[in-house]
Backbone bond lengths (Angstrom), bond angles and torsions (degrees), N, CA, C in turn:
res aa  C-N    CA-C-N  psi(-1)  N-CA   C-N-CA  omega(-1)  CA-C   N-CA-C  phi
1 M - - - 1.443 - - 1.590 107.45 -
2 A 1.232 117.32 140.08 1.521 120.82 175.05 1.494 112.83 -79.32
3 R 1.347 114.10 150.30 1.446 124.44 177.02 1.527 109.91 -128.48
4 F 1.351 115.80 150.05 1.415 117.04 177.23 1.536 111.25 -66.53
5 G 1.329 120.67 138.15 1.473 121.34 173.50 1.530 111.37 -81.52
6 T 1.337 112.88 -177.81 1.467 117.99 -172.31 1.504 110.15 -111.91
7 N 1.283 118.48 17.82 1.453 121.67 179.33 1.564 112.58 -123.56
8 L 1.317 115.43 136.92 1.411 122.96 178.50 1.490 112.92 -125.78
9 K 1.332 119.23 152.11 1.456 121.90 176.50 1.486 107.70 -126.51
10 L 1.295 121.00 127.35 1.410 124.42 175.64 1.571 111.91 -122.96
11 N 1.301 118.78 143.47 1.434 122.05 167.71 1.484 108.96 -109.38
12 I 1.340 112.88 120.75 1.551 116.06 -175.58 1.468 106.49 -129.98
13 A 1.401 121.83 146.30 1.397 121.56 179.65 1.506 109.83 -63.36
14 S 1.331 119.31 138.59 1.453 125.48 -175.64 1.565 110.45 -58.83
15 E 1.291 122.79 -23.38 1.449 125.08 179.14 1.587 111.92 -59.56
16 H 1.346 113.61 -24.30 1.483 119.30 -178.79 1.536 114.55 -93.54
17 R 1.334 120.76 4.57 1.403 127.60 -173.21 1.511 113.20 -47.49
18 A 1.316 115.78 -57.52 1.475 122.73 -172.90 1.533 112.03 -62.51
19 R 1.375 114.86 -37.21 1.475 118.28 -179.36 1.536 110.88 -76.89
20 V 1.314 117.49 -30.95 1.448 121.06 -178.95 1.604 106.01 -71.75
21 H 1.322 115.14 -48.55 1.456 115.67 174.60 1.516 114.40 -54.19
22 A 1.283 119.03 -46.26 1.452 123.18 177.90 1.540 113.36 -60.87
23 L 1.277 117.54 -38.00 1.434 120.00 178.45 1.545 109.61 -65.99
24 F 1.314 117.23 -49.07 1.508 117.93 -178.08 1.541 114.30 -73.45
25 V 1.306 119.37 -35.89 1.450 123.51 -173.77 1.582 106.79 -86.60
26 D 1.297 113.42 -60.48 1.511 117.37 -170.63 1.540 115.88 -71.54
27 V 1.343 114.52 -37.61 1.442 118.66 -176.01 1.517 111.99 -99.18
28 L 1.327 117.54 -48.17 1.494 117.91 -179.95 1.521 116.87 -86.05
29 G 1.362 115.02 -9.06 1.420 117.76 171.24 1.533 114.52 80.20
30 A 1.377 118.20 14.82 1.485 120.18 177.12 1.571 111.12 -71.77
31 T 1.262 114.12 162.77 1.445 121.14 170.31 1.551 111.93 -102.14
32 A 1.307 116.04 128.66 1.466 118.08 -174.08 1.519 109.43 -97.40
33 V 1.383 114.54 139.24 1.439 125.16 177.77 1.558 103.29 -131.73
34 Q 1.378 114.64 137.37 1.432 120.83 179.37 1.521 110.37 -116.19
35 P 1.293 117.94 86.52 1.473 119.11 -179.19 1.509 117.52 -65.39
36 R 1.343 113.54 -26.02 1.499 120.94 177.21 1.507 106.40 -156.08
37 P 1.322 115.37 162.61 1.562 119.96 -171.50 1.577 116.07 -54.26
38 D 1.353 116.69 -32.96 1.397 120.33 -172.01 1.546 112.25 -99.58
39 L 1.363 116.31 0.91 1.416 122.45 -176.40 1.516 112.59 -124.80
40 E 1.301 114.35 130.95 1.557 118.01 171.86 1.527 105.13 -125.28
41 Q 1.310 116.08 133.03 1.421 122.58 176.21 1.496 109.84 -112.55
42 F 1.346 114.67 127.80 1.397 120.65 -176.83 1.563 108.02 -108.40
43 K 1.232 116.71 111.05 1.477 128.04 -175.00 1.553 109.69 -85.15
44 T 1.280 116.13 125.85 1.480 122.52 -178.73 1.519 110.44 -100.68
45 E 1.282 117.53 157.53 1.512 120.77 -176.80 1.478 114.51 -56.85
46 D 1.308 120.47 -24.55 1.467 124.41 -176.91 1.522 110.54 -85.26
47 G 1.329 118.96 6.54 1.462 120.57 -174.01 1.483 116.78 87.11
48 G 1.328 119.12 -0.13 1.477 124.32 -178.42 1.561 107.14 -78.27
49 S 1.363 114.89 171.02 1.354 123.13 -179.94 1.528 113.47 -147.77
50 V 1.283 118.40 131.12 1.419 122.50 177.48 1.524 105.84 -109.25
51 G 1.279 114.49 107.81 1.576 117.32 179.70 1.448 108.38 -93.25
52 V 1.416 116.33 119.98 1.432 117.85 176.49 1.521 110.06 -111.27
53 F 1.286 113.92 119.67 1.428 121.11 177.00 1.501 107.67 -93.34
54 Y 1.354 118.29 122.48 1.398 123.40 -175.87 1.528 105.50 -94.10
55 V 1.340 121.13 119.64 1.431 129.66 -171.46 1.514 108.23 -127.61
56 A 1.296 112.64 166.60 1.461 123.62 175.19 1.517 106.73 -60.97
57 A 1.317 116.44 142.95 1.504 122.20 -178.51 1.509 110.08 -49.39
58 A 1.335 119.47 -42.48 1.468 122.93 -178.54 1.512 113.87 -63.87
59 E 1.324 118.36 -16.27 1.474 123.68 177.99 1.495 113.93 -98.77
60 A 1.317 118.63 -3.79 1.432 121.89 178.36 1.503 112.94 -108.05
61 L 1.322 115.49 158.11 1.436 117.44 176.62 1.562 106.35 -75.17
62 S 1.272 119.48 150.96 1.436 123.27 175.12 1.506 108.77 -72.08
63 P 1.406 115.18 157.50 1.528 117.38 178.94 1.549 110.24 -54.55
64 A 1.311 115.09 -36.77 1.487 116.78 -179.25 1.522 110.33 -66.28
65 D 1.330 120.86 -40.97 1.451 122.83 177.37 1.474 111.16 -68.13
66 Q 1.324 118.75 -37.27 1.433 119.73 175.41 1.484 114.96 -55.33
67 R 1.357 116.70 -36.24 1.486 122.11 176.86 1.503 113.72 -62.14
68 K 1.367 113.45 -24.23 1.508 117.72 178.86 1.426 113.25 -86.87
69 G 1.360 120.66 -8.71 1.393 125.09 -173.02 1.550 111.17 -92.46
70 T 1.277 118.37 -159.10 1.398 126.05 176.54 1.521 113.29 -66.73
71 W 1.307 117.31 133.28 1.413 124.68 178.83 1.536 108.39 -101.85
72 L 1.314 117.36 145.20 1.461 124.34 -176.64 1.543 112.34 -106.99
73 E 1.336 115.47 171.36 1.416 118.39 177.73 1.593 104.94 -137.86
74 F 1.293 118.39 130.46 1.480 121.08 170.67 1.430 110.74 -115.29
75 R 1.284 115.84 133.39 1.549 122.17 179.45 1.530 107.58 -93.50
76 V 1.289 114.81 127.68 1.478 123.34 -178.43 1.514 108.28 -133.16
77 E 1.360 115.79 155.69 1.461 122.48 179.88 1.519 111.66 -59.86
78 D 1.381 114.92 -44.48 1.444 117.12 -174.88 1.540 107.89 -135.10
79 P 1.331 116.39 91.38 1.434 119.51 -176.47 1.557 116.78 -55.26
80 E 1.337 113.60 -37.00 1.507 117.55 179.18 1.462 108.92 -65.13
81 A 1.322 120.01 -51.21 1.453 121.29 -177.05 1.470 111.18 -64.25
82 T 1.413 119.20 -37.53 1.480 120.21 177.46 1.554 109.12 -66.13
83 G 1.320 115.63 -36.74 1.493 118.65 179.99 1.544 109.58 -62.35
84 R 1.386 115.04 -42.95 1.461 117.43 178.10 1.541 112.57 -61.03
85 G 1.348 113.43 -39.95 1.484 121.18 179.05 1.591 111.44 -61.94
86 L 1.362 111.48 -41.37 1.467 117.37 179.10 1.518 109.76 -64.06
87 E 1.346 115.87 -44.91 1.486 119.31 -177.02 1.548 108.40 -63.13
88 A 1.350 115.94 -46.08 1.422 123.06 -177.73 1.597 111.36 -58.77
89 S 1.304 115.41 -31.66 1.435 117.99 -179.09 1.483 111.97 -89.81
90 G 1.362 119.37 3.36 1.399 121.49 177.18 1.526 118.86 91.54
91 V 1.327 116.48 7.34 1.447 120.99 176.30 1.550 112.40 -73.30
92 E 1.264 116.68 130.15 1.449 120.03 -173.85 1.514 114.61 -70.86
93 R 1.302 114.82 128.10 1.517 118.48 174.35 1.511 106.17 -83.54
94 V 1.334 115.89 144.25 1.382 124.54 -176.64 1.485 109.17 -112.50
95 A 1.375 118.26 124.12 1.458 119.99 -179.68 1.600 108.53 -76.25
96 Y 1.279 114.76 133.32 1.477 119.12 179.11 1.532 109.25 -149.13
97 E 1.328 116.14 154.88 1.452 119.47 -176.17 1.527 116.05 -63.30
98 D 1.340 118.73 -23.36 1.444 122.85 174.96 1.491 107.35 -77.61
99 K 1.369 118.42 111.05 1.410 119.84 -178.01 1.560 109.98 -99.53
100 T 1.365 117.59 6.39 1.470 116.61 -178.66 1.580 108.81 -92.62
101 H 1.328 121.07 1.16 1.433 126.65 178.19 1.580 108.29 -135.02
102 G 1.257 113.90 149.57 1.486 121.84 166.86 1.466 112.01 -84.14
103 Y 1.309 120.04 132.70 1.421 123.79 -179.68 1.548 108.16 -118.05
104 F 1.330 117.69 137.76 1.462 124.02 -174.51 1.498 106.85 -140.06
105 Q 1.377 115.98 169.09 1.440 121.66 176.61 1.522 110.86 -123.54
106 V 1.260 116.18 118.54 1.485 120.18 171.23 1.529 110.77 -50.36
107 P 1.298 123.45 126.34 1.463 118.67 -179.73 1.497 114.83 -49.77
108 G 1.322 118.29 114.41 1.472 125.69 -178.83 1.474 110.22 76.19
109 G 1.312 120.79 7.08 1.487 122.91 -174.56 1.524 111.71 -126.84
110 P 1.347 113.67 -161.02 1.425 118.39 -176.98 1.494 117.79 -75.16
111 V 1.323 115.13 169.30 1.465 121.70 176.42 1.546 104.44 -85.28
112 F 1.316 116.61 147.16 1.420 124.26 175.95 1.557 109.26 -139.10
113 R 1.361 113.29 156.40 1.402 115.10 173.45 1.516 109.27 -117.88
114 L 1.302 116.39 160.81 1.441 123.21 178.19 1.575 110.10 -100.89
115 A 1.319 116.08 131.26 1.506 116.94 178.35 1.542 106.35 -135.67
116 K 1.304 115.45 160.74 1.488 119.05 176.40 1.466 109.74 -85.58
């Protein structure tokens, strides 16, 4: 039986770089590594990695198209507190029918939900 892996790859317009870095490092607590100028890897405490390739806007999906694609889930100790931190940092909350989780959008990237 297959299982989900712990690595993700995202293409995000380079104009969102500072906000993406702040989301993963300052709010979600990931460690950032930059193996090359256009790539930042955000290491999570479970050994996972979110690789963000910063590309020209024409090479990235628009934020509206990102909402139509795959949505992610990040597990955190305190989803409510993390959600407040995301909102305080300007990360957009996404309205969704599931009211048991907070949904947000990575700047220029996909939607994700917070879970315990």
